[in-house]
N, C-alpha and C positions, 0 to 999 in steps of 0.2 A: 499029315497028322495035325489035328487041331488041339491046341492047349489054351488054357486061360488061367488067370490068377484071380482068386477071390480074396480081396483085401479084408473082407469081414472075417475070414477064417485064419489069417496069419497070426501065429502066436509069437508076439514080440517079447524079447527079454525086457525085464523092467529093473529099475534101480529102486529097491524098497527102502524107505526111510521112515523111522518112527519119530514124529515131531515131539516137542517137549510137552504138548498137550496130550500125548498118548495116541493120537490119530496116526494110522499107518497110511502112507501114500505109496502107490505103485507108479513111479516116475517112468515115463516112456523114453525110448531112445531119442536123442536130440535130432532136431531138424537141421537142415543146412545153415539156416540163419542162427540157430542156437550154437552150432559149432563155430561159426565165424565170430560170434560174440564171445564165446568161451576162449577162443584163441587170442582175441584182442585183450581179454581180461588177464590172461597169463602174462602178456607182455607188459601191460600197464593197468593196474586195477585200483583206481581210486575207490575209497570205501563206499561212496554212494552208488557207484556202478556195480560194485560187488553185491550190494543188497538187491539191486534191480535184477541182477543175474540170478540170484537165489530165488527171487520172486518168480522169475520165468521158469526156473527148474521145478519149483514146488507146484506150480500151476499147470505144468505139462504132464498131468497124471491121468492114469486110466480110471481113477475113482470119480473123475469129474467134480472134484472138490476145489473150491477156490480158497486160497490162503491169502488174506489181505496183506499188503506191504506193511501196514501198521503193526500187524501181529509179528511179522518177521523182525521189524526194527525194534520192537519192544522186548521180544523174548530171546533174541540171538545176538551175542556180542561178536566183535570182529574175529575172535578166535574160532567161534562156531561157524561163521560165514566162510572163513578160509578153509576149515576142515570140510565143509559141505562141498565147496568148489573143487578142492583137491580130490576128494573121493569120487565126485561125479565125473571129473576129468579122467580118472582111471577107468571108470565104467565106460566112458565114451571111447577111450583107446581100445578097450576090449572089444567093443562093438565094431569098431573100424577094422580091427585085425581079424575078426571072425570071417572066414571065407564063405560061410553059408549066409 
């Protein structure tokens, strides 16, 4: 029996976020390197690294929209950044627990 996987047809769960600008992003599940970065961030997250992580999260989207780091630094304070990382972490955990 022959089977194949068509990666163009896989419907991935997304983490949907509405930016302060009103733009909606459909963030894709994390890659292995993003998971490693996120795990490192949980242990020790200097503010500059946290902004860089949110930049990576925002720009890993299905919409193919680029959000400049300057926009993130200007519009989001450290409480916003922490909330985004915490919520995306929960999304990642849900993805990892999903048996499908």
